[in-house]
DOMI-767166 format. One record per residue (C-alpha): x, y negated, z; residue in three letters; residue number from 1. Coordinates in Angstrom, 3 decimals. Each point is the difference from the previous one (the first is absolute). Last residue first. Example, Ala and Ser with C-alpha at 12.3 -4.5 7.8 and 13.67 -1.06 7.14 Angstrom:
2
xx: 13.670; yy: 1.060; zz: 7.140; rest: SER; nr: 2
xx: -1.370; yy: 3.440; zz: 0.660; rest: ALA; nr: 1
END
This chain:
241
xx: 7.114; yy: -11.394; zz: 0.007; rest: LEU; nr: 241
xx: 0.651; yy: 2.500; zz: 2.761; rest: TYR; nr: 240
xx: -1.432; yy: -2.474; zz: 2.516; rest: ASN; nr: 239
xx: -1.841; yy: 2.651; zz: 2.016; rest: ASN; nr: 238
xx: -3.376; yy: -1.519; zz: -0.805; rest: MET; nr: 237
xx: 0.918; yy: -0.326; zz: -3.690; rest: LYS; nr: 236
xx: 0.918; yy: 3.681; zz: -0.289; rest: ILE; nr: 235
xx: -3.180; yy: 1.047; zz: 1.787; rest: GLU; nr: 234
xx: -2.085; yy: -2.353; zz: -2.145; rest: ASN; nr: 233
xx: 1.520; yy: 1.447; zz: -3.181; rest: TYR; nr: 232
xx: -0.626; yy: 3.585; zz: 1.119; rest: ILE; nr: 231
xx: -3.600; yy: -0.787; zz: 0.933; rest: ASP; nr: 230
xx: -0.577; yy: -1.753; zz: -3.334; rest: THR; nr: 229
xx: 1.436; yy: 2.991; zz: -1.874; rest: PRO; nr: 228
xx: -2.646; yy: 2.146; zz: 1.763; rest: THR; nr: 227
xx: 0.282; yy: 2.388; zz: 2.950; rest: ILE; nr: 226
xx: -3.327; yy: 1.808; zz: 0.299; rest: ASP; nr: 225
xx: 1.366; yy: 2.540; zz: 2.521; rest: ASN; nr: 224
xx: -0.681; yy: 3.100; zz: -2.081; rest: SER; nr: 223
xx: 1.045; yy: -1.819; zz: -3.189; rest: TYR; nr: 222
xx: 3.403; yy: -0.935; zz: 1.437; rest: ILE; nr: 221
xx: 0.405; yy: 3.457; zz: 1.526; rest: LEU; nr: 220
xx: -0.665; yy: 1.686; zz: -3.342; rest: GLY; nr: 219
xx: 2.458; yy: -2.347; zz: -1.725; rest: ILE; nr: 218
xx: 2.684; yy: 0.913; zz: 2.552; rest: ALA; nr: 217
xx: -0.735; yy: 3.705; zz: -0.486; rest: LEU; nr: 216
xx: 0.343; yy: -0.408; zz: -3.776; rest: ALA; nr: 215
xx: 3.404; yy: -1.657; zz: 0.499; rest: PHE; nr: 214
xx: 1.128; yy: 2.764; zz: 2.365; rest: LEU; nr: 213
xx: -1.084; yy: 2.735; zz: -2.411; rest: LEU; nr: 212
xx: 1.628; yy: -1.793; zz: -2.929; rest: LYS; nr: 211
xx: 3.210; yy: -0.396; zz: 2.024; rest: TRP; nr: 210
xx: 0.008; yy: 3.770; zz: 0.640; rest: LEU; nr: 209
xx: -0.156; yy: 0.818; zz: -3.708; rest: ARG; nr: 208
xx: -2.443; yy: 2.250; zz: -1.821; rest: PHE; nr: 207
xx: 0.159; yy: 0.172; zz: -3.791; rest: LYS; nr: 206
xx: -3.253; yy: 1.340; zz: -1.488; rest: PHE; nr: 205
xx: 0.484; yy: 0.350; zz: -3.749; rest: LYS; nr: 204
xx: -2.551; yy: -1.063; zz: -2.603; rest: LEU; nr: 203
xx: 0.361; yy: 1.522; zz: -3.448; rest: PRO; nr: 202
xx: 0.757; yy: -2.594; zz: -2.729; rest: ILE; nr: 201
xx: -3.168; yy: -0.667; zz: -1.980; rest: THR; nr: 200
xx: 0.191; yy: -1.200; zz: -3.585; rest: GLU; nr: 199
xx: -0.430; yy: -3.718; zz: -0.721; rest: ILE; nr: 198
xx: -2.191; yy: -1.354; zz: -2.819; rest: SER; nr: 197
xx: -0.066; yy: -3.832; zz: -0.258; rest: GLN; nr: 196
xx: 2.502; yy: -1.535; zz: 2.445; rest: CYS; nr: 195
xx: 0.488; yy: -3.694; zz: -0.738; rest: LYS; nr: 194
xx: -3.008; yy: -1.174; zz: -1.981; rest: ASN; nr: 193
xx: -2.547; yy: 2.248; zz: 1.682; rest: TYR; nr: 192
xx: 1.694; yy: -0.488; zz: 3.378; rest: ALA; nr: 191
xx: -0.324; yy: -3.787; zz: -0.356; rest: ILE; nr: 190
xx: -3.713; yy: 0.364; zz: -0.779; rest: TYR; nr: 189
xx: -0.456; yy: 2.498; zz: 2.825; rest: SER; nr: 188
xx: 1.622; yy: -2.371; zz: 2.515; rest: PHE; nr: 187
xx: -2.158; yy: -2.859; zz: -1.295; rest: VAL; nr: 186
xx: -3.011; yy: 2.215; zz: 0.737; rest: LEU; nr: 185
xx: 1.341; yy: 0.672; zz: 3.488; rest: LEU; nr: 184
xx: 0.559; yy: -3.721; zz: 0.598; rest: SER; nr: 183
xx: -3.493; yy: -0.984; zz: -1.131; rest: ILE; nr: 182
xx: -1.677; yy: 2.569; zz: 2.250; rest: ILE; nr: 181
xx: 2.349; yy: -0.724; zz: 2.925; rest: PRO; nr: 180
xx: -0.734; yy: -3.760; zz: -0.262; rest: LEU; nr: 179
xx: -3.787; yy: 0.191; zz: -0.391; rest: TYR; nr: 178
xx: -0.600; yy: 0.461; zz: 3.726; rest: ASN; nr: 177
xx: 1.917; yy: -3.212; zz: 0.669; rest: SER; nr: 176
xx: -3.017; yy: -1.901; zz: -1.380; rest: SER; nr: 175
xx: -1.537; yy: -0.171; zz: 3.451; rest: ASP; nr: 174
xx: -1.810; yy: 2.502; zz: 2.214; rest: THR; nr: 173
xx: 2.881; yy: 1.762; zz: 1.700; rest: GLY; nr: 172
xx: 2.810; yy: 2.014; zz: -1.524; rest: MET; nr: 171
xx: -1.602; yy: 3.461; zz: -0.142; rest: ARG; nr: 170
xx: -3.644; yy: -1.026; zz: 0.118; rest: LYS; nr: 169
xx: -1.921; yy: 1.155; zz: 3.061; rest: ALA; nr: 168
xx: -2.582; yy: 2.792; zz: 0.297; rest: LEU; nr: 167
xx: 1.599; yy: 1.712; zz: -2.957; rest: ARG; nr: 166
xx: -2.046; yy: 0.968; zz: -3.042; rest: TRP; nr: 165
xx: 0.544; yy: -2.930; zz: -2.333; rest: LYS; nr: 164
xx: 3.573; yy: -0.919; zz: 0.897; rest: ASN; nr: 163
xx: 0.786; yy: 3.709; zz: -0.157; rest: THR; nr: 162
xx: -1.257; yy: 0.183; zz: -3.579; rest: LEU; nr: 161
xx: 2.049; yy: -2.950; zz: -1.256; rest: VAL; nr: 160
xx: 3.118; yy: 1.233; zz: 1.837; rest: VAL; nr: 159
xx: -0.493; yy: 3.461; zz: -1.524; rest: LEU; nr: 158
xx: -0.212; yy: -1.494; zz: -3.492; rest: LEU; nr: 157
xx: 3.239; yy: -1.911; zz: 0.617; rest: SER; nr: 156
xx: 1.547; yy: 3.259; zz: 1.210; rest: ASN; nr: 155
xx: -1.052; yy: 1.823; zz: -3.168; rest: LEU; nr: 154
xx: 1.300; yy: -2.665; zz: -2.383; rest: VAL; nr: 153
xx: 3.287; yy: -0.524; zz: 1.822; rest: GLY; nr: 152
xx: 0.865; yy: 3.687; zz: 0.319; rest: PHE; nr: 151
xx: -1.232; yy: 0.718; zz: -3.541; rest: LEU; nr: 150
xx: 2.924; yy: -1.861; zz: -1.558; rest: ILE; nr: 149
xx: 2.530; yy: 1.976; zz: 2.026; rest: ILE; nr: 148
xx: -1.854; yy: 3.256; zz: -0.637; rest: GLY; nr: 147
xx: 0.232; yy: -0.298; zz: -3.786; rest: TYR; nr: 146
xx: 1.826; yy: 3.327; zz: -0.350; rest: ASN; nr: 145
xx: -2.709; yy: 1.365; zz: 2.284; rest: SER; nr: 144
xx: 0.851; yy: 2.634; zz: 2.624; rest: TYR; nr: 143
xx: 1.323; yy: -2.162; zz: 2.823; rest: TYR; nr: 142
xx: -2.211; yy: -3.065; zz: -0.483; rest: VAL; nr: 141
xx: -3.089; yy: 2.193; zz: -0.328; rest: ILE; nr: 140
xx: 0.763; yy: 2.022; zz: 3.141; rest: TYR; nr: 139
xx: 0.812; yy: -3.092; zz: 2.086; rest: ALA; nr: 138
xx: -3.226; yy: -1.642; zz: -1.231; rest: ILE; nr: 137
xx: -1.953; yy: 3.111; zz: 1.032; rest: ILE; nr: 136
xx: 1.607; yy: -0.104; zz: 3.454; rest: PHE; nr: 135
xx: -0.960; yy: -3.674; zz: 0.310; rest: GLN; nr: 134
xx: -3.586; yy: 0.715; zz: -1.080; rest: ALA; nr: 133
xx: -0.381; yy: 2.789; zz: 2.571; rest: LEU; nr: 132
xx: 1.142; yy: -2.294; zz: 2.808; rest: ILE; nr: 131
xx: -2.294; yy: -2.765; zz: -1.238; rest: GLU; nr: 130
xx: -2.963; yy: 2.394; zz: -0.118; rest: LEU; nr: 129
xx: 0.712; yy: 1.020; zz: 3.581; rest: LEU; nr: 128
xx: 0.021; yy: -3.700; zz: 0.948; rest: ILE; nr: 127
xx: -3.452; yy: -0.267; zz: -1.609; rest: THR; nr: 126
xx: -1.531; yy: 2.065; zz: 2.791; rest: PRO; nr: 125
xx: -2.959; yy: -2.392; zz: 0.500; rest: SER; nr: 124
xx: -0.001; yy: -1.397; zz: 3.519; rest: VAL; nr: 123
xx: -1.537; yy: 1.060; zz: 3.310; rest: THR; nr: 122
xx: 0.544; yy: -2.305; zz: 2.980; rest: ILE; nr: 121
xx: -0.238; yy: 0.664; zz: 3.715; rest: ASN; nr: 120
xx: 1.187; yy: -2.395; zz: 2.707; rest: LYS; nr: 119
xx: -0.494; yy: -3.269; zz: -1.890; rest: ARG; nr: 118
xx: 2.120; yy: -3.133; zz: 0.148; rest: LYS; nr: 117
xx: 0.232; yy: -0.292; zz: -3.804; rest: LEU; nr: 116
xx: 3.802; yy: -0.278; zz: -0.071; rest: HIS; nr: 115
xx: 0.523; yy: 2.044; zz: 3.156; rest: LYS; nr: 114
xx: -2.151; yy: 2.845; zz: -1.289; rest: ASN; nr: 113
xx: 1.616; yy: -0.169; zz: -3.474; rest: ILE; nr: 112
xx: 3.495; yy: 0.130; zz: 1.484; rest: TRP; nr: 111
xx: -0.725; yy: 3.068; zz: 2.091; rest: TYR; nr: 110
xx: -0.255; yy: -0.046; zz: 3.789; rest: GLY; nr: 109
xx: -3.650; yy: 0.892; zz: 0.544; rest: GLU; nr: 108
xx: -1.655; yy: 2.399; zz: -2.428; rest: THR; nr: 107
xx: 0.459; yy: 0.518; zz: -3.706; rest: TYR; nr: 106
xx: -2.375; yy: 2.063; zz: -2.118; rest: THR; nr: 105
xx: 0.916; yy: 1.011; zz: -3.556; rest: ILE; nr: 104
xx: -2.842; yy: 0.490; zz: -2.481; rest: GLY; nr: 103
xx: -3.768; yy: -0.239; zz: 0.232; rest: TYR; nr: 102
xx: -2.241; yy: -2.852; zz: 1.101; rest: LYS; nr: 101
xx: 2.331; yy: -2.545; zz: -1.562; rest: SER; nr: 100
xx: 2.136; yy: -3.014; zz: 0.881; rest: ILE; nr: 99
xx: 2.158; yy: -0.988; zz: -2.957; rest: PRO; nr: 98
xx: 3.240; yy: 1.819; zz: -0.905; rest: GLY; nr: 97
xx: 3.022; yy: -0.049; zz: 2.233; rest: THR; nr: 96
xx: 3.399; yy: -1.625; zz: -0.426; rest: CYS; nr: 95
xx: 0.545; yy: 0.432; zz: 3.760; rest: CYS; nr: 94
xx: -1.225; yy: 2.765; zz: 2.298; rest: GLY; nr: 93
xx: 3.467; yy: 0.826; zz: 1.313; rest: ALA; nr: 92
xx: -0.047; yy: 3.701; zz: -0.885; rest: CYS; nr: 91
xx: -1.336; yy: -0.580; zz: -3.522; rest: LEU; nr: 90
xx: 2.463; yy: -2.861; zz: -0.483; rest: CYS; nr: 89
xx: 2.806; yy: 2.343; zz: 1.022; rest: GLY; nr: 88
xx: -1.278; yy: 2.529; zz: -2.526; rest: PHE; nr: 87
xx: 0.436; yy: -2.853; zz: -2.501; rest: ARG; nr: 86
xx: 3.761; yy: 0.206; zz: 0.540; rest: GLY; nr: 85
xx: 0.021; yy: 3.435; zz: -1.612; rest: ILE; nr: 84
xx: -1.574; yy: -1.355; zz: -3.196; rest: ALA; nr: 83
xx: 2.257; yy: -3.075; zz: 0.010; rest: MET; nr: 82
xx: 3.096; yy: 2.205; zz: 0.394; rest: ALA; nr: 81
xx: -1.043; yy: 2.218; zz: -2.912; rest: ILE; nr: 80
xx: -0.550; yy: -3.054; zz: -2.212; rest: SER; nr: 79
xx: 3.315; yy: -1.555; zz: 1.053; rest: ILE; nr: 78
xx: 1.845; yy: 3.248; zz: -0.766; rest: ALA; nr: 77
xx: -1.591; yy: 0.146; zz: -3.463; rest: VAL; nr: 76
xx: 0.939; yy: -3.640; zz: -0.588; rest: LEU; nr: 75
xx: 3.614; yy: 0.642; zz: 1.014; rest: VAL; nr: 74
xx: 0.018; yy: 3.052; zz: -2.283; rest: ASN; nr: 73
xx: -0.987; yy: -2.141; zz: -2.981; rest: LYS; nr: 72
xx: 2.354; yy: -2.890; zz: 0.739; rest: LEU; nr: 71
xx: 3.230; yy: 1.984; zz: -0.195; rest: ASN; nr: 70
xx: -0.385; yy: 0.802; zz: -3.705; rest: ASN; nr: 69
xx: -1.373; yy: -3.482; zz: -0.707; rest: CYS; nr: 68
xx: 3.039; yy: -1.887; zz: 1.294; rest: PRO; nr: 67
xx: -0.737; yy: -2.065; zz: 3.140; rest: LEU; nr: 66
xx: -0.132; yy: -3.806; zz: 0.184; rest: ILE; nr: 65
xx: -3.109; yy: -1.331; zz: -1.732; rest: LEU; nr: 64
xx: -2.058; yy: 3.167; zz: 0.459; rest: VAL; nr: 63
xx: 0.881; yy: 0.163; zz: 3.701; rest: LEU; nr: 62
xx: -0.663; yy: -3.690; zz: 0.635; rest: LEU; nr: 61
xx: -3.512; yy: 0.356; zz: -1.421; rest: LEU; nr: 60
xx: -0.614; yy: 3.217; zz: 1.942; rest: PRO; nr: 59
xx: 0.917; yy: -1.685; zz: 3.340; rest: PHE; nr: 58
xx: -1.757; yy: -3.378; zz: -0.353; rest: ILE; nr: 57
xx: -3.771; yy: 0.345; zz: -0.310; rest: THR; nr: 56
xx: -0.003; yy: 3.530; zz: 1.389; rest: LEU; nr: 55
xx: 1.550; yy: -1.425; zz: 3.181; rest: TYR; nr: 54
xx: -2.903; yy: -2.449; zz: 0.336; rest: SER; nr: 53
xx: -2.501; yy: 2.817; zz: -0.551; rest: ALA; nr: 52
xx: 1.665; yy: 2.097; zz: 2.698; rest: LEU; nr: 51
xx: -0.862; yy: -2.689; zz: 2.532; rest: SER; nr: 50
xx: 1.960; yy: 0.088; zz: 3.245; rest: TYR; nr: 49
xx: -1.201; yy: -2.785; zz: 2.270; rest: VAL; nr: 48
xx: 1.283; yy: -3.387; zz: 1.204; rest: LYS; nr: 47
xx: 1.992; yy: -1.263; zz: -2.997; rest: HIS; nr: 46
xx: -2.753; yy: 1.081; zz: -2.392; rest: CYS; nr: 45
xx: -2.671; yy: -2.023; zz: 1.823; rest: ASN; nr: 44
xx: -0.337; yy: -3.085; zz: -2.188; rest: HIS; nr: 43
xx: 0.773; yy: 1.975; zz: -3.144; rest: CYS; nr: 42
xx: 3.001; yy: 0.477; zz: -2.285; rest: LEU; nr: 41
xx: 2.747; yy: -1.446; zz: 2.191; rest: GLN; nr: 40
xx: 0.836; yy: 3.174; zz: 1.950; rest: SER; nr: 39
xx: 0.290; yy: 1.849; zz: -3.316; rest: GLN; nr: 38
xx: 3.095; yy: -2.007; zz: -0.962; rest: ILE; nr: 37
xx: 2.190; yy: 0.800; zz: 3.004; rest: LEU; nr: 36
xx: -0.863; yy: 3.691; zz: 0.286; rest: ILE; nr: 35
xx: 0.318; yy: 0.487; zz: -3.769; rest: THR; nr: 34
xx: 3.399; yy: -1.706; zz: -0.155; rest: MET; nr: 33
xx: 1.306; yy: 2.290; zz: 2.743; rest: MET; nr: 32
xx: -1.392; yy: 3.084; zz: -1.725; rest: LEU; nr: 31
xx: 1.469; yy: -1.034; zz: -3.367; rest: ILE; nr: 30
xx: 3.390; yy: -0.614; zz: 1.642; rest: LEU; nr: 29
xx: -0.030; yy: 3.456; zz: 1.602; rest: ILE; nr: 28
xx: -1.051; yy: 1.677; zz: -3.257; rest: ILE; nr: 27
xx: 2.795; yy: -1.758; zz: -1.920; rest: LYS; nr: 26
xx: 2.597; yy: 0.854; zz: 2.673; rest: ILE; nr: 25
xx: -0.749; yy: 3.697; zz: -0.322; rest: ASP; nr: 24
xx: -2.642; yy: 2.390; zz: 1.294; rest: VAL; nr: 23
xx: -0.372; yy: 2.895; zz: -2.435; rest: ASN; nr: 22
xx: -3.615; yy: 1.017; zz: 0.351; rest: ILE; nr: 21
xx: -1.840; yy: 3.009; zz: 1.431; rest: LEU; nr: 20
xx: 1.402; yy: -0.205; zz: 3.542; rest: SER; nr: 19
xx: -0.813; yy: -3.717; zz: 0.270; rest: PHE; nr: 18
xx: -3.658; yy: 0.555; zz: -0.875; rest: LEU; nr: 17
xx: -0.330; yy: 3.148; zz: 2.118; rest: ILE; nr: 16
xx: 1.432; yy: -1.729; zz: 3.069; rest: LEU; nr: 15
xx: -2.216; yy: -3.044; zz: -0.549; rest: THR; nr: 14
xx: -3.125; yy: 2.177; zz: -0.359; rest: SER; nr: 13
xx: 0.829; yy: 1.977; zz: 3.149; rest: ILE; nr: 12
xx: 0.702; yy: -3.115; zz: 2.088; rest: PHE; nr: 11
xx: -3.131; yy: -1.756; zz: -1.303; rest: VAL; nr: 10
xx: -1.894; yy: 3.174; zz: 0.924; rest: PHE; nr: 9
xx: 1.382; yy: -0.176; zz: 3.531; rest: PHE; nr: 8
xx: -0.686; yy: -3.734; zz: 0.276; rest: GLY; nr: 7
xx: -3.695; yy: 0.584; zz: -0.660; rest: TYR; nr: 6
xx: -0.067; yy: 2.907; zz: 2.450; rest: PRO; nr: 5
xx: 1.568; yy: -2.374; zz: 2.558; rest: THR; nr: 4
xx: 3.589; yy: -0.087; zz: 1.232; rest: ILE; nr: 3
xx: 0.614; yy: -2.149; zz: 3.065; rest: LYS; nr: 2
xx: 2.649; yy: -2.468; zz: 1.119; rest: MET; nr: 1
END
């Protein structure tokens, strides 16, 4: 087992996410439902980790199940975690912008080099723009009384933009790319009718050892490209089912 820079930032973002929210049985069930449902959204979603597929399911389940007062801080924590997680993408050379003369240069060993089978590739630094955008969304959601509603609108806009400027679309090349956009807008519509104006409750960082261990496990899973399909095949191979 190894820990890569990508996995390290996933570890940090997961630890921050779980330390900023109150993890209860509802959150655990929502996470489990999200993992199961998102894997069916596109032809490759069960083999790779696509944030867009999680954005299609996770916020929608949150707004349907959680009370509005708890929901706002969960969304802020998610936004911060997504921003930090994008530094992992920067280190891994995935989720990049198009090939360009100026920008970020990747040499042998990065995802983009392996994907395009080229030793040296320079891409537009759009990943830095995504990181900045996610931090801005976190700020707006936290300080605006209508932050819950704006979370869906702003993230759907970001999905539209990233599908235009990324080298590869977020969920492939088929109609699946519209799912997170539609879902996030539906999320905002439900939030508008359910939550309206919600004042901010100060975020509190609550560290627990189990959260550290859980985040470390997630970091290792991402570092070693272990997907739900791999886990299922391993269980099936050893006759655990």
